C-alpha atoms as one frame of an Amber mdcrd trajectory, in Angstrom:
protein
  20.359 -89.922  51.345  18.796 -86.743  50.012  16.557 -85.056  52.636  12.845
 -84.683  51.990  10.344 -81.976  52.786   9.285 -83.973  55.824  12.886 -83.927
  57.139  13.055 -80.152  56.840   9.532 -79.308  58.017   9.007 -81.703  60.926
  10.641 -79.371  63.461  11.071 -75.836  62.040  13.842 -73.722  63.546  15.920
 -70.623  62.888  17.394 -71.738  59.559  14.515 -73.923  58.260  13.603 -71.292
  55.639  17.011 -71.506  53.957  17.082 -75.329  54.231  13.673 -75.507  52.566
  14.857 -73.054  49.896  17.870 -75.237  49.111  15.783 -78.400  48.934  12.923
 -76.927  46.888  14.896 -74.786  44.414  18.601 -75.545  44.674  21.245 -73.438
  46.420  20.321 -70.206  44.601  23.914 -69.244  43.796  24.024 -65.690  42.513
  20.548 -64.796  43.816  21.651 -63.339  47.147  22.445 -59.767  48.097  26.121
 -58.826  48.326  27.560 -58.216  51.794  28.123 -54.564  50.867  24.388 -54.181
  50.261  23.651 -55.268  53.830  26.310 -53.238  55.610  24.834 -50.986  58.275
  21.398 -52.639  58.258  19.935 -53.644  61.605  18.604 -57.142  60.938  18.143
 -60.296  63.019  20.175 -63.335  61.857  17.413 -65.305  60.101  16.325 -62.342
  58.008  19.915 -61.395  57.132  20.613 -64.990  56.048  17.554 -65.047  53.771
  18.690 -61.804  52.103  22.197 -63.229  51.680  20.849 -66.351  49.998  17.801
 -65.128  48.080  17.507 -61.333  48.239  17.537 -61.048  44.421  15.887 -64.347
  43.517  13.562 -63.587  40.542   9.930 -64.220  41.435  10.758 -66.245  44.530
   8.125 -64.083  46.194   5.471 -63.794  43.512   2.445 -63.814  45.820   3.480
 -61.635  48.781   6.566 -59.450  49.157   9.792 -59.648  51.109  10.866 -56.007
  51.143  14.291 -55.275  49.701  16.709 -53.317  51.913  15.926 -49.977  50.296
  12.257 -50.432  51.265  12.761 -51.576  54.839  11.219 -49.248  57.415  12.544
 -48.898  60.933  10.094 -47.805  63.607  11.865 -47.598  66.931  13.355 -51.053
  67.601  11.126 -52.656  64.936  11.851 -53.225  61.219   8.975 -53.672  58.764
  10.193 -56.310  56.306   7.200 -58.069  54.688   3.874 -57.104  53.129   0.811
 -58.857  51.711   0.290 -58.676  47.931  -2.564 -56.158  48.128  -0.771 -54.221
  50.866  -3.530 -55.019  53.360  -1.174 -56.331  56.056   2.462 -55.770  56.941
   4.831 -57.582  59.288   7.705 -56.468  61.495  10.257 -57.929  63.897  12.844
 -56.595  66.328  15.708 -55.238  64.261  18.599 -55.870  66.650  17.582 -59.133
  68.272  20.496 -61.557  67.932  18.296 -64.591  68.513  15.006 -65.610  66.952
  12.596 -62.728  67.665   8.810 -62.826  67.314   6.965 -61.385  64.317   4.066
 -58.944  64.625   1.441 -57.797  62.114  -0.880 -54.848  61.624  -2.929 -53.335
  58.818  -0.647 -51.612  56.331  -0.616 -47.833  56.375  -2.047 -47.630  59.880
   1.011 -46.591  61.840  -1.144 -45.724  64.833  -2.495 -49.270  65.063  -0.887
 -51.508  67.684   1.284 -54.414  66.523  -0.247 -57.827  67.171   1.640 -61.101
  67.538   1.801 -63.225  64.391   4.463 -65.790  65.293   6.738 -66.434  68.237
   9.583 -67.198  65.800  10.959 -65.169  62.879  12.557 -68.325  61.498   9.198
 -70.116  61.419   7.442 -67.115  59.880  10.016 -66.862  57.059   9.570 -70.572
  56.398   5.796 -70.110  56.194   6.205 -67.310  53.650   8.249 -69.640  51.446
   5.746 -72.487  51.855   3.013 -70.121  50.700   4.951 -69.104  47.594   5.789
 -72.721  46.798   2.187 -73.889  47.135   0.673 -70.977  45.186   2.412 -71.423
  41.849   6.084 -71.335  42.827   6.759 -75.079  42.708   7.849 -76.926  39.565
   4.319 -78.382  39.512   1.268 -76.702  41.077  -2.297 -77.807  41.586  -5.474
 -76.159  42.795  -9.232 -76.368  42.507 -11.684 -73.588  41.727 -13.951 -74.907
  44.478 -13.476 -75.399  48.217 -12.895 -79.007  49.209 -15.542 -80.806  51.257
 -14.529 -81.155  54.879 -14.928 -84.935  54.739 -12.312 -85.052  51.958  -9.913
 -83.008  54.066 -10.575 -85.208  57.071  -9.503 -88.243  55.068  -6.406 -86.694
  53.466  -4.798 -84.417  56.055  -4.090 -87.078  58.711  -1.944 -88.905  56.118
   0.347 -85.869  55.741   2.763 -84.108  58.058   1.091 -81.156  59.781   3.827
 -78.510  59.715   4.253 -77.091  63.210   3.853 -74.918  65.133   0.631 -73.402
  63.785  -1.099 -71.437  61.041   0.092 -68.318  59.222  -2.186 -65.266  59.408
  -4.088 -66.544  62.482  -6.023 -63.260  62.472  -7.658 -64.312  59.190 -10.417
 -66.604  60.461  -7.966 -69.088  61.879  -5.201 -68.739  59.314  -3.513 -70.807
  56.621  -2.357 -74.335  57.540   0.495 -76.227  55.926   0.975 -79.938  55.373
   3.747 -81.890  53.689   4.654 -85.206  52.145   8.012 -86.363  50.856   8.028
 -84.077  47.820   4.973 -81.804  48.111   3.549 -78.991  50.214  -0.194 -78.479
  50.682  -1.769 -75.252  51.962  -5.366 -75.003  53.247  -7.046 -71.645  53.798
  -9.848 -70.994  56.341 -12.547 -71.620  53.721 -11.116 -75.050  52.750  -9.560
 -73.968  49.459  -6.411 -75.998  48.822  -3.193 -75.283  46.944  -0.490 -77.865
  46.288   3.122 -77.326  45.262   5.109 -80.381  44.249   8.400 -81.429  42.749
   6.752 -83.737  40.170   3.409 -84.505  38.546   3.573 -87.930  40.169   3.607
 -86.359  43.624   0.284 -84.606  42.979  -1.217 -87.669  41.278  -0.414 -89.626
  44.439  -3.180 -87.652  46.199  -5.881 -89.212  44.020  -8.862 -89.381  44.638
  -8.529 -86.106  46.607  -7.135 -84.471  43.451  -9.745 -84.996  40.739 -10.046
 -84.247  37.032 -11.581 -80.869  37.910  -8.281 -79.664  39.373  -5.940 -77.390
  37.403  -2.440 -78.852  37.361   0.345 -76.899  35.706   4.095 -77.017  35.494
   7.075 -77.268  33.241   8.142 -80.780  32.264  11.676 -80.079  33.490  11.955
 -76.975  35.689  15.767 -77.026  35.344  15.637 -77.044  31.529  12.518 -75.041
  30.816  13.973 -73.384  27.700  13.581 -76.728  25.889   9.829 -76.798  26.556
   8.495 -74.530  23.859   6.590 -73.852  20.680   7.726 -72.131  17.478   6.073
 -70.447  14.527   7.927 -71.400  11.340   7.451 -69.362   8.150   9.134 -70.331
   4.891  11.493 -72.571   6.791  12.565 -69.896   9.298  11.542 -69.601  12.943
   9.803 -66.211  13.219   8.694 -66.396  16.856   8.865 -68.757  19.802   7.961
 -68.947  23.468   7.855 -71.302  26.438   4.873 -73.516  27.253   3.662 -74.710
  30.661   1.531 -77.823  31.112  -1.895 -76.650  32.317  -4.196 -79.673  32.131
  -2.832 -83.154  32.570  -5.515 -85.449  31.191  -6.141 -87.512  28.039  -5.223
 -84.346  26.144  -2.460 -82.197  27.589  -3.026 -78.458  27.235   0.142 -76.418
  27.022  -0.378 -72.741  27.842   1.988 -70.322  26.152   3.716 -67.883  28.473
   2.966 -65.219  25.876   0.657 -65.406  22.821   2.197 -65.997  19.379   0.955
 -64.384  16.168   0.779 -66.810  13.257  -0.347 -66.375   9.660  -2.095 -68.700
   7.242   0.421 -71.187   5.886   2.722 -71.013   8.924   3.847 -74.187  10.647
   3.389 -74.560  14.402   6.114 -76.753  15.842   6.480 -78.019  19.412   9.650
 -78.969  21.261   8.971 -82.632  20.492   9.457 -81.839  16.781   5.767 -82.413
  16.028   4.248 -79.818  13.704   1.065 -78.757  11.956   0.382 -76.206   9.199
  -2.412 -73.709   9.839  -4.930 -72.439   7.290  -5.732 -69.013   8.757  -4.237
 -66.154  10.735  -4.455 -66.672  14.504  -3.214 -65.537  17.902  -2.049 -68.773
  19.488  -2.474 -69.036  23.279  -2.262 -72.763  23.943  -1.633 -76.094  22.273
  -3.368 -79.376  23.066  -1.342 -82.507  22.460  -1.963 -86.205  22.860   0.062
 -88.253  25.303   2.603 -89.128  22.618   3.138 -85.458  21.709   0.978 -85.210
  18.569  -0.602 -81.774  18.174  -4.361 -82.203  18.543  -5.752 -78.650  18.719
  -4.449 -75.082  18.476  -6.371 -72.710  20.739  -6.979 -68.979  20.864  -7.993
 -67.678  24.301  -8.575 -71.087  25.890 -10.882 -71.313  28.911  -7.869 -71.909
  31.157  -6.183 -68.717  29.991  -9.370 -66.669  30.349 -10.035 -68.197  33.738
  -6.760 -66.942  35.111
């Protein structure tokens, strides 16, 4: 039987980060650093393993940053290996610890500041960094709300999910970020009750109704393993003149597909989606998203949709 997120996250240990990586994204063949690139580096086992499996994984860390070997900084027996996306905080661990060393944090660029304990386990900390990336847009399907969730809603939902031990990430930030899991989704709650959800499928997020309402933004590719087939084309005189990938942004009566990059189209061009539905346009436009009905019919072509501007 295929393991679930609950199986991997119920009791995090030294290699939980890599096991979660394999379950969430596949084995990542070809995304690791070569052994020669790690020769001579003083690294604890869990960090070395993550580099070997995912050191070159494109956009695996799109929110915060796992530092590549050429950016690692050694300070005495410590190695600085991770930084927050606005370079406000940085994290370090003991470089030559053969076990599972603690992780410490401090404000970035303040070398005179003392290190403070973040986590008693490097393995757990690395797992939490991957859970963050998965919840904040890295999953095949992601969901979030522009408003904090009422505490009573959280009190009803969270006890039904696995609370990922042993505690929050960034505890220095007003109590930190907490993680919860179900069979095929990860939910992250920040100290102000904003919630992000990363899931394997749309159905997994829909299962949280009524916690997830129509006001939520839900986006994702229909098939994350075959995303090149989810697209839109501009056809002129029978020839495809431009094309790009679409991601599902709003899953409602109308489905809004946001283009990864805008397409320029001229009057008389045909806009065609991957479902072979098409519509001819009567004016020049810069296409940013396409609304379709449930059966794939093109309903509206949009320029600068509210979703795109809101991001």
